[in-house]
C-alpha positions in Angstrom: 45.8 101.6 -43.3 49.2 101.9 -41.9 50.0 104.9 -39.8 53.4 106.6 -40.3 54.9 109.7 -38.8 56.1 112.5 -41.0 59.8 113.6 -41.1 61.3 115.4 -38.1 64.8 116.9 -37.7 66.1 114.0 -35.5 64.9 111.3 -37.9 67.0 108.9 -39.9 65.6 109.1 -43.5 66.0 105.9 -45.6 65.3 106.1 -49.3 65.0 103.3 -51.9 64.0 102.8 -55.4 64.6 100.8 -58.6 67.3 101.3 -61.3 70.1 100.7 -58.7 68.7 103.5 -56.5 69.5 106.3 -59.1 66.5 108.4 -58.2 66.7 107.5 -54.5 70.3 108.9 -54.5 69.0 112.0 -56.3 66.4 112.3 -53.5 69.2 111.9 -50.9 71.0 114.7 -52.6 67.9 117.0 -52.4 67.4 116.1 -48.8 71.0 117.0 -48.0 70.8 120.3 -49.9 67.9 121.4 -47.7 69.3 120.4 -44.4 68.5 116.8 -43.5 71.3 115.5 -41.4 70.9 111.7 -41.6 69.9 110.4 -45.0 70.6 106.9 -46.1 70.0 104.6 -49.0 68.6 101.0 -48.7 71.6 99.1 -50.0 70.6 97.4 -53.3 67.3 99.1 -53.4 63.9 97.4 -53.9 65.3 94.8 -56.3 67.7 93.4 -53.7 65.0 93.6 -51.0 62.7 91.5 -53.2 65.5 89.1 -54.2 66.2 88.4 -50.6 62.5 87.4 -50.1 61.6 90.2 -47.8 58.1 91.3 -47.2 56.3 93.8 -49.5 53.1 95.7 -48.7 50.4 97.3 -50.8 48.5 99.1 -48.1 48.3 102.8 -48.3 49.9 104.8 -45.5 48.4 107.6 -43.4 51.2 110.0 -42.5 51.0 112.2 -39.5 52.8 115.5 -40.0 56.4 115.9 -38.8 58.1 119.1 -38.0 61.0 119.1 -40.4 61.9 122.7 -41.5 63.6 123.2 -44.8 66.9 125.0 -44.4 68.5 127.5 -46.8 69.9 125.4 -49.6 73.5 124.2 -49.3 74.6 125.4 -52.8 78.1 123.8 -52.3 76.4 120.5 -53.2 75.1 121.8 -56.6 77.1 122.8 -59.6 75.6 125.1 -62.3 76.7 125.5 -65.9 78.9 128.5 -65.1 80.6 126.5 -62.4 81.4 123.8 -64.9 82.7 126.3 -67.4 85.0 127.8 -64.8 86.6 124.3 -64.3 86.9 123.8 -68.1 88.5 127.2 -68.6 91.0 126.5 -65.7 89.6 129.3 -63.4 88.6 126.7 -60.8 90.4 123.6 -59.8 88.2 120.6 -59.6 87.7 117.1 -61.1 84.9 116.5 -63.4 83.5 112.9 -63.5 81.3 111.8 -66.3 79.5 108.7 -65.0 77.8 107.8 -68.3 78.7 104.8 -70.5 81.8 104.9 -72.6 79.7 105.1 -75.7 77.9 108.2 -74.4 81.2 109.7 -73.2 82.8 109.2 -76.6 79.9 110.7 -78.4 78.9 107.4 -80.2 75.4 107.7 -78.8 73.3 110.5 -77.2 71.6 108.4 -74.6 71.2 104.8 -73.4 69.1 102.5 -75.6 65.4 103.2 -75.2 65.9 106.6 -73.5 64.9 109.8 -75.2 67.7 111.9 -76.8 67.6 115.4 -75.2 70.8 117.0 -76.4 71.7 118.3 -79.9 75.4 117.4 -79.5 77.1 114.3 -78.3 80.4 113.9 -76.5 81.7 115.0 -73.1 82.8 118.0 -71.1 86.5 118.7 -71.8 88.8 117.2 -69.1 86.1 115.0 -67.6 87.2 111.5 -66.4 84.8 108.7 -67.4 83.9 106.5 -64.4 80.6 104.7 -65.3 78.2 104.6 -62.4 78.0 100.8 -62.4 81.6 100.5 -61.2 80.3 101.6 -57.8 78.2 98.6 -57.2 78.3 94.8 -57.2 76.2 92.5 -59.4 73.4 92.5 -56.9 73.3 96.3 -56.8 74.8 96.8 -53.4 77.7 99.2 -53.0 81.2 98.0 -53.1 83.1 98.3 -49.8 84.6 101.7 -48.8 88.1 100.2 -49.4 87.2 99.0 -52.9 85.7 102.4 -53.8 88.7 104.3 -52.5 91.0 102.1 -54.5 88.8 102.4 -57.6 88.9 106.2 -57.6 92.5 106.5 -56.4 93.5 104.5 -59.4 92.1 107.2 -61.6 93.8 110.0 -59.6 90.7 110.9 -57.6 91.5 110.8 -53.9 89.4 113.7 -52.5 92.3 116.1 -52.4 90.3 118.6 -54.6 86.6 119.2 -55.2 84.7 116.9 -57.5 81.7 117.5 -59.8 79.7 114.6 -61.1 77.3 114.6 -64.1 75.4 112.3 -66.5 72.5 113.0 -68.8 69.8 114.4 -66.4 71.5 114.0 -63.0 70.0 110.8 -61.7 72.9 108.4 -62.4 75.4 111.0 -61.3 73.5 111.3 -58.0 74.5 107.7 -57.2 78.2 108.6 -57.7 77.7 111.8 -55.7 76.3 109.6 -52.9 79.3 107.3 -53.1 82.0 110.0 -53.1 80.3 112.4 -50.7 78.4 110.3 -48.3 80.4 107.1 -48.2 83.9 108.4 -48.9 83.6 111.9 -47.4 84.9 113.8 -50.4 83.9 117.3 -51.4 81.5 116.7 -54.2 78.8 118.6 -56.0 76.3 117.3 -58.6 75.8 119.1 -61.9 72.2 118.2 -62.3 71.8 120.1 -65.5 74.2 117.5 -66.8 74.6 116.7 -70.5 71.0 117.7 -71.3 71.9 121.3 -70.4 75.6 121.2 -71.5 75.0 119.5 -74.8 72.4 122.1 -75.7 74.3 125.1 -74.6 75.5 127.4 -77.4 79.2 127.9 -77.8 80.5 125.7 -74.9 83.4 123.4 -75.7 82.9 119.7 -76.0 85.2 116.7 -76.6 84.0 114.2 -79.1 86.8 111.8 -80.2 
């Protein structure tokens, strides 16, 4: 068995996963909300690690306790339904970014192929800009350079001059874009983790469905 230390406040925390690190990014978001100061993603995730011929292990780890103490949640990193409606109704100035596919954004489909449909209505939140999550990464799953990412978003009028809210279907893909915009570019960004599953099921909220 491999011995590992638990998490302590001074530690650098590195997360990785499959699916282009979607859920690893969601984990990084959670860690940031609860006070971890140095959270990173393994660029390219497990798939890139394996493609590079790096070692993999199957041994179970024994973890000695760390002394990390969960802080009060940083609610500035999380958007709720009422926050989103405030943006839609013009009471709050912020940019909404829908990171789903164009077909999901346009209401042609409810969810990606093979994924459970969870909402009763299709479409997108009024005023949201569609920037599919895949535009953040290269073919091998690694992040584009900071310069490329700034140029990508600036070309869509998103330059960090006002707050940003990202969303998708259940929050995991939007977490990757949150990580790019907040952790790599330094913009003020919150994640609407209720995402389309909540919004598309909410009674009476406005949607756009061309």
